[in-house]
C-alpha positions as CSV (number, residue, x, y, z in Angstrom):
1,X,0.0,0.0,0.0
2,X,3.0,2.3,0.2
3,X,3.0,5.2,-2.3
4,X,5.2,8.2,-2.8
5,X,4.8,11.8,-3.8
6,X,1.5,13.6,-3.9
7,X,-0.5,10.3,-3.9
8,X,1.0,9.2,-0.5
9,X,-1.8,11.0,1.4
10,X,-5.0,9.1,1.1
11,X,-7.0,12.3,2.0
12,X,-6.5,13.5,-1.5
13,X,-9.0,10.8,-2.5
14,X,-11.4,12.3,-0.1
15,X,-10.8,15.9,-1.4
16,X,-11.3,14.7,-5.0
17,X,-14.5,12.9,-4.1
18,X,-15.8,16.0,-2.4
19,X,-15.1,18.1,-5.5
20,X,-16.7,15.6,-7.9
21,X,-19.8,15.3,-5.8
22,X,-20.3,19.1,-5.9
23,X,-21.7,18.4,-9.4
24,X,-22.9,14.9,-8.6
25,X,-26.1,13.3,-10.1
26,X,-28.0,14.2,-6.9
27,X,-27.1,17.9,-7.1
28,X,-27.8,18.3,-10.8
29,X,-30.6,15.8,-11.5
30,X,-32.5,16.1,-8.2
31,X,-31.8,19.3,-6.2
32,X,-31.3,21.7,-9.1
33,X,-34.7,20.4,-10.3
34,X,-36.2,22.9,-7.9
35,X,-34.8,25.8,-10.0
36,X,-35.9,24.4,-13.3
37,X,-39.5,23.3,-12.4
38,X,-41.2,26.6,-13.1
39,X,-39.3,28.0,-16.1
40,X,-39.3,24.6,-17.9
41,X,-43.0,23.8,-17.2
42,X,-44.0,27.4,-18.2
43,X,-42.1,27.4,-21.4
44,X,-43.0,23.9,-22.5
45,X,-46.6,23.9,-21.2
46,X,-46.3,21.0,-18.8
47,X,-47.9,20.4,-15.4
48,X,-45.7,20.0,-12.3
49,X,-46.8,16.4,-11.9
50,X,-45.9,15.4,-15.5
51,X,-42.5,17.1,-15.3
52,X,-41.8,15.7,-11.9
53,X,-42.6,12.3,-13.3
54,X,-39.4,12.5,-15.4
55,X,-37.4,12.1,-12.2
56,X,-38.9,8.6,-11.8
57,X,-37.6,7.6,-15.2
58,X,-34.2,9.0,-14.1
59,X,-34.4,7.0,-10.9
60,X,-35.3,3.8,-12.6
61,X,-32.5,4.0,-15.2
62,X,-30.0,5.1,-12.6
63,X,-30.9,2.1,-10.5
64,X,-30.2,-0.2,-13.4
65,X,-26.9,1.4,-14.2
66,X,-25.8,1.4,-10.5
67,X,-26.2,-2.4,-10.6
68,X,-23.8,-2.7,-13.4
69,X,-21.5,-0.1,-11.8
70,X,-21.2,-2.1,-8.6
71,X,-20.0,-5.1,-10.7
72,X,-17.6,-2.9,-12.6
73,X,-16.1,-1.4,-9.4
74,X,-15.3,-4.8,-8.1
75,X,-13.9,-6.0,-11.4
76,X,-12.2,-3.0,-13.0
77,X,-11.7,-0.7,-10.0
78,X,-12.8,2.7,-9.1
79,X,-10.5,4.8,-11.3
80,X,-11.3,3.3,-14.7
81,X,-15.0,3.0,-14.0
82,X,-15.3,6.7,-12.8
83,X,-13.3,8.3,-15.6
84,X,-15.2,6.8,-18.4
85,X,-18.6,7.3,-16.7
86,X,-18.1,11.0,-15.9
87,X,-17.5,11.8,-19.6
88,X,-20.8,10.2,-20.5
89,X,-22.6,11.9,-17.7
90,X,-21.3,15.4,-18.8
91,X,-22.8,14.7,-22.3
92,X,-26.1,13.6,-20.7
93,X,-26.4,16.8,-18.7
94,X,-25.8,18.8,-21.9
95,X,-28.8,16.9,-23.5
96,X,-31.1,18.5,-20.9
97,X,-30.6,21.7,-22.8
98,X,-32.2,20.1,-25.9
99,X,-35.5,19.1,-24.3
100,X,-38.7,19.8,-26.2
101,X,-42.4,19.9,-25.1
102,X,-42.7,16.2,-25.9
103,X,-43.1,14.1,-22.7
104,X,-41.4,11.1,-24.4
105,X,-38.4,13.3,-25.2
106,X,-38.3,14.6,-21.7
107,X,-38.6,11.2,-20.1
108,X,-35.9,9.8,-22.4
109,X,-33.6,12.7,-21.5
110,X,-34.0,12.1,-17.8
111,X,-33.6,8.4,-18.3
112,X,-30.3,8.9,-20.1
113,X,-29.1,11.3,-17.4
114,X,-30.1,8.8,-14.7
115,X,-28.4,5.9,-16.5
116,X,-25.1,7.8,-17.1
117,X,-25.2,9.4,-13.7
118,X,-24.2,6.4,-11.8
119,X,-20.5,7.3,-11.6
120,X,-21.5,10.7,-10.1
121,X,-23.3,9.1,-7.2
122,X,-21.5,8.3,-3.9
123,X,-21.2,4.6,-4.9
124,X,-17.8,4.8,-6.5
125,X,-16.4,7.4,-4.1
126,X,-17.6,5.5,-1.1
127,X,-16.0,2.4,-2.4
128,X,-12.7,4.2,-2.8
129,X,-12.9,5.8,0.6
130,X,-13.8,2.5,2.3
131,X,-10.9,0.8,0.6
132,X,-8.4,3.3,2.1
133,X,-10.0,4.0,5.6
134,X,-11.0,1.8,8.5
135,X,-11.1,3.4,11.9
136,X,-11.6,6.8,10.4
137,X,-14.0,5.5,7.8
138,X,-17.0,7.4,9.1
139,X,-15.2,10.8,9.1
140,X,-13.7,10.2,5.7
141,X,-17.1,9.3,4.2
142,X,-18.6,12.3,5.9
143,X,-16.1,14.7,4.4
144,X,-16.1,13.1,0.9
145,X,-19.9,13.0,0.6
146,X,-20.3,16.5,2.1
147,X,-19.6,17.5,-1.5
148,X,-23.2,16.6,-2.2
149,X,-24.4,19.1,0.4
150,X,-22.2,21.8,-1.0
151,X,-23.5,20.9,-4.4
152,X,-27.1,21.4,-3.2
153,X,-26.0,25.0,-2.2
154,X,-23.8,25.8,-5.2
155,X,-25.5,24.1,-8.1
156,X,-29.0,25.6,-7.7
157,X,-27.3,29.0,-7.3
158,X,-25.1,28.4,-10.3
159,X,-28.1,27.3,-12.4
160,X,-30.2,30.3,-11.3
161,X,-27.3,32.7,-12.1
162,X,-26.7,31.2,-15.5
163,X,-30.5,31.2,-16.2
164,X,-30.7,34.9,-15.7
165,X,-28.4,35.5,-18.7
166,X,-28.7,32.4,-20.8
167,X,-32.1,30.9,-19.9
168,X,-32.7,27.4,-18.6
169,X,-31.1,25.8,-21.6
170,X,-27.9,27.7,-21.2
171,X,-27.9,26.8,-17.5
172,X,-27.8,23.1,-18.3
173,X,-24.9,23.7,-20.8
174,X,-23.0,25.4,-18.0
175,X,-23.6,22.5,-15.6
176,X,-22.3,20.0,-18.1
177,X,-19.0,22.0,-18.3
178,X,-18.9,22.1,-14.5
179,X,-19.0,18.3,-14.5
180,X,-15.9,18.1,-16.6
181,X,-14.0,20.7,-14.5
182,X,-15.0,19.6,-11.0
183,X,-15.4,15.9,-11.4
184,X,-13.3,14.5,-14.3
185,X,-10.1,16.5,-13.6
186,X,-10.0,15.6,-9.8
187,X,-10.8,12.0,-10.6
188,X,-8.0,11.8,-13.2
189,X,-5.5,13.3,-10.8
190,X,-6.3,11.7,-7.4
191,X,-8.9,8.9,-7.3
192,X,-7.3,5.5,-7.3
193,X,-7.6,1.9,-6.1
194,X,-5.4,0.5,-3.3
195,X,-2.3,-0.9,-5.0
196,X,-2.5,-4.2,-3.1
197,X,-6.0,-4.8,-4.6
198,X,-4.8,-4.4,-8.3
199,X,-3.7,-7.6,-10.0
200,X,-2.8,-7.7,-13.7
201,X,-4.7,-4.5,-14.4
202,X,-7.9,-5.6,-12.5
203,X,-9.0,-5.2,-9.0
204,X,-9.1,-8.3,-6.8
205,X,-11.0,-8.0,-3.5
206,X,-11.5,-11.7,-2.9
207,X,-9.0,-11.8,0.0
208,X,-10.7,-9.0,1.9
209,X,-13.0,-9.9,4.8
210,X,-16.7,-9.8,4.0
211,X,-19.7,-11.7,2.6
212,X,-20.4,-12.7,-1.0
213,X,-23.4,-11.2,-2.7
214,X,-25.3,-14.4,-2.2
215,X,-24.6,-14.5,1.5
216,X,-25.7,-10.9,1.8
217,X,-29.0,-11.6,0.0
218,X,-29.7,-14.4,2.4
219,X,-29.1,-12.1,5.4
220,X,-32.2,-10.3,6.7
221,X,-30.1,-7.2,7.6
222,X,-29.5,-6.6,3.9
223,X,-33.2,-6.3,3.2
224,X,-33.8,-4.2,6.3
225,X,-31.1,-1.7,5.1
226,X,-32.3,-1.8,1.5
227,X,-35.9,-1.1,2.3
228,X,-35.1,1.4,5.1
229,X,-32.9,3.6,3.0
230,X,-35.2,3.4,0.0
231,X,-38.2,4.6,2.0
232,X,-36.2,7.3,3.8
233,X,-34.9,8.9,0.6
234,X,-38.3,8.6,-1.1
235,X,-39.8,10.6,1.8
236,X,-37.0,13.2,2.3
237,X,-36.2,13.8,-1.4
238,X,-39.9,13.9,-2.1
239,X,-40.1,16.8,0.3
240,X,-36.9,18.7,-0.5
241,X,-37.4,18.7,-4.3
242,X,-40.7,20.5,-4.0
243,X,-39.6,23.1,-1.3
244,X,-39.1,25.9,-3.9
245,X,-42.5,25.6,-5.6
246,X,-44.1,24.9,-2.3
247,X,-42.9,28.3,-0.9
248,X,-43.6,30.2,-4.1
249,X,-47.2,28.9,-3.9
250,X,-47.4,30.5,-0.4
251,X,-46.3,33.9,-1.7
252,X,-42.6,33.7,-1.2
253,X,-40.6,35.5,-3.9
254,X,-38.5,33.0,-6.0
255,X,-35.1,34.3,-4.8
256,X,-36.1,33.7,-1.2
257,X,-37.7,30.4,-2.0
258,X,-34.4,29.3,-3.5
259,X,-32.7,30.2,-0.2
260,X,-34.7,27.4,1.4
261,X,-33.1,24.8,-0.8
262,X,-29.7,26.4,-0.1
263,X,-30.5,26.2,3.6
264,X,-31.2,22.5,3.1
265,X,-27.9,22.1,1.3
266,X,-26.1,23.7,4.3
267,X,-27.8,21.2,6.6
268,X,-26.8,18.4,4.3
269,X,-23.2,19.5,4.8
270,X,-23.7,19.5,8.5
271,X,-25.5,16.2,8.4
272,X,-22.6,14.6,6.5
273,X,-19.9,15.9,8.8
274,X,-21.7,15.2,12.1
275,X,-23.0,11.8,11.1
276,X,-19.5,10.7,9.9
277,X,-18.0,11.8,13.2
278,X,-20.6,10.0,15.3
279,X,-20.6,6.8,13.2
280,X,-17.0,6.2,14.3
281,X,-18.1,6.5,17.9
282,X,-21.8,5.5,18.2
283,X,-23.8,2.5,17.0
284,X,-25.2,3.4,13.6
285,X,-29.0,3.1,14.2
286,X,-28.7,5.6,17.0
287,X,-27.2,8.1,14.6
288,X,-29.9,7.3,12.1
289,X,-32.6,8.0,14.7
290,X,-31.2,11.4,15.4
291,X,-31.0,12.6,11.8
292,X,-34.2,10.9,10.5
293,X,-36.0,12.3,13.5
294,X,-34.8,15.8,12.4
295,X,-36.4,15.2,9.0
296,X,-39.7,14.1,10.6
297,X,-39.8,17.4,12.6
298,X,-38.9,19.4,9.5
299,X,-41.7,17.8,7.5
300,X,-44.1,18.7,10.3
301,X,-43.1,22.3,10.1
302,X,-43.5,22.5,6.3
303,X,-46.9,20.7,6.6
304,X,-48.2,23.6,8.7
305,X,-47.9,26.0,5.8
306,X,-44.9,27.7,7.3
307,X,-43.1,30.5,5.4
308,X,-40.1,32.8,6.1
309,X,-37.6,31.7,8.7
310,X,-39.7,28.8,10.0
311,X,-39.8,27.3,6.5
312,X,-36.1,27.7,6.2
313,X,-35.8,25.8,9.5
314,X,-38.0,23.0,8.2
315,X,-36.0,22.7,5.0
316,X,-32.8,22.5,7.0
317,X,-34.1,19.8,9.3
318,X,-35.1,17.7,6.3
319,X,-31.6,18.4,4.7
320,X,-29.9,17.1,7.8
321,X,-31.6,13.8,7.4
322,X,-30.7,13.3,3.7
323,X,-27.2,14.6,4.5
324,X,-26.6,11.8,7.0
325,X,-28.4,9.1,5.0
326,X,-25.6,8.4,2.4
327,X,-22.9,8.2,5.1
328,X,-25.0,5.9,7.3
329,X,-25.9,3.6,4.4
330,X,-22.3,3.2,3.1
331,X,-20.9,2.8,6.7
332,X,-23.5,0.2,7.8
333,X,-23.1,-1.9,4.7
334,X,-19.3,-2.0,5.2
335,X,-19.8,-3.0,8.9
336,X,-22.4,-5.6,8.4
337,X,-21.2,-7.1,5.1
338,X,-17.5,-6.2,4.9
339,X,-15.4,-5.1,1.8
340,X,-15.0,-8.4,-0.1
341,X,-18.0,-7.6,-2.4
342,X,-18.8,-4.1,-1.3
343,X,-19.2,-2.7,-4.8
344,X,-21.9,-5.2,-5.7
345,X,-23.7,-5.1,-2.4
346,X,-23.6,-1.3,-2.2
347,X,-24.6,-1.0,-5.9
348,X,-27.7,-3.2,-5.3
349,X,-28.8,-1.1,-2.3
350,X,-28.1,2.1,-4.0
351,X,-30.1,1.0,-7.0
352,X,-33.1,0.6,-4.8
353,X,-32.2,3.9,-3.1
354,X,-32.2,5.7,-6.4
355,X,-35.7,4.4,-7.2
356,X,-36.8,6.2,-4.0
357,X,-34.9,9.3,-5.1
358,X,-36.8,9.4,-8.4
359,X,-40.3,8.3,-7.2
360,X,-40.4,10.6,-4.2
361,X,-40.6,13.8,-6.2
362,X,-43.0,12.2,-8.7
363,X,-45.3,11.1,-5.9
364,X,-45.2,14.5,-4.3
365,X,-46.0,16.2,-7.6
366,X,-49.0,13.9,-8.3
367,X,-50.3,14.4,-4.8
368,X,-50.1,18.1,-5.2
369,X,-52.0,17.9,-8.6
370,X,-54.7,15.9,-6.8
371,X,-55.1,17.9,-3.6
372,X,-53.5,21.3,-4.4
373,X,-51.6,20.9,-1.2
374,X,-48.4,19.1,0.0
375,X,-49.8,18.5,3.5
376,X,-51.3,15.0,2.8
377,X,-48.1,13.5,1.4
378,X,-45.9,15.1,4.1
379,X,-48.0,13.4,6.7
380,X,-47.5,10.0,5.0
381,X,-43.8,10.7,4.8
382,X,-43.5,11.4,8.5
383,X,-45.1,8.0,9.4
384,X,-42.9,6.2,6.9
385,X,-39.7,7.7,8.4
386,X,-40.8,6.7,11.9
387,X,-41.2,3.1,10.7
388,X,-37.7,3.3,9.1
389,X,-36.2,4.3,12.4
390,X,-37.8,1.4,14.2
391,X,-36.6,-1.1,11.7
392,X,-33.0,-0.2,12.0
393,X,-32.9,-1.2,15.6
394,X,-33.3,-4.9,14.6
395,X,-29.8,-5.0,13.0
396,X,-27.8,-6.0,16.1
397,X,-24.0,-5.8,16.5
398,X,-21.6,-5.1,13.6
399,X,-20.2,-8.2,11.9
400,X,-17.0,-6.4,10.7
401,X,-15.8,-4.1,13.4
402,X,-13.0,-1.5,13.0
403,X,-9.4,-2.6,13.3
404,X,-7.7,-1.9,16.6
405,X,-5.0,0.3,14.9
406,X,-5.6,3.1,12.4
407,X,-5.8,1.9,8.8
């Protein structure tokens, strides 16, 4: 594992992951969606429900590609998988700028962005970080994936700024360029696989401790984690992606409404950092209870029709939950199933997770179309999150505990 020069410090991998996730699939496909909802639907003559439904297509195809990506990570390694995939994703983001009023065209565009967005999810970056860190794994994951939180702040602002001059089409072109600058270049320079895992140009993790995919599928903990994180992201993302139009409906000016999603982004950053710190010190389900409980409270605030500072607080409390979720998911999977087939196992769970990412906003949009209010779906989401918290307490002790010495 010994390396020299600039690559000797494994924290460069964390820094590069942070930079890449600033313009990750979540920041662009999901959270920036808030900024594009009104201008796109108004120009193309679509309802919010129809346009939000495009995220479901993106989620389905992202789930399919993440399955393949998990296999590719375990076979070809993080570096090669990421570099090729990021180029395709940049092209897919550019294609957003070419959307027409045809729903099939829009759905196909979001499906392509979802499919090629797999390398810009935390899956590959979490795999790299987990390879290089053990006792400090939670903190390293928290810092790396905090890029998603900063992306939630930066990308909507960047899209909104570009939109003022170049329109929503020009904004998507600008985001595609940002993917190349902030994701491809740092990956090329710093992201790599552990040298002891590379054999004849391929990655071999068979000697690492952990379960096979078949063993994981036969373990009830796998299904508890898969269902819990899928339901959690469906509920929280289904809320956050509609915060901007929700507040505009209540009379909040668009610039102030965008501040709510930026506030959620700041909370995502805090959720990433704090959950990573505590995961190294406290049993994971307790950490999940704290952050998912915050989201339940945030949804309750938004369901009351809150505006102004109270609405910002509600958005931030939801953001803290989604911020912690990625860290908790990657960490718990590594502790209960090890690193032998982490890419495949994490890829399968993340595939289901992405279905929740896509269907949450779609469900929220359809419920708004039906009831002209977000309150009914927020109530359902609160109950669902409470059940998730309860289910995680059935997991028991970690099967693969941290090493006694730093690694």
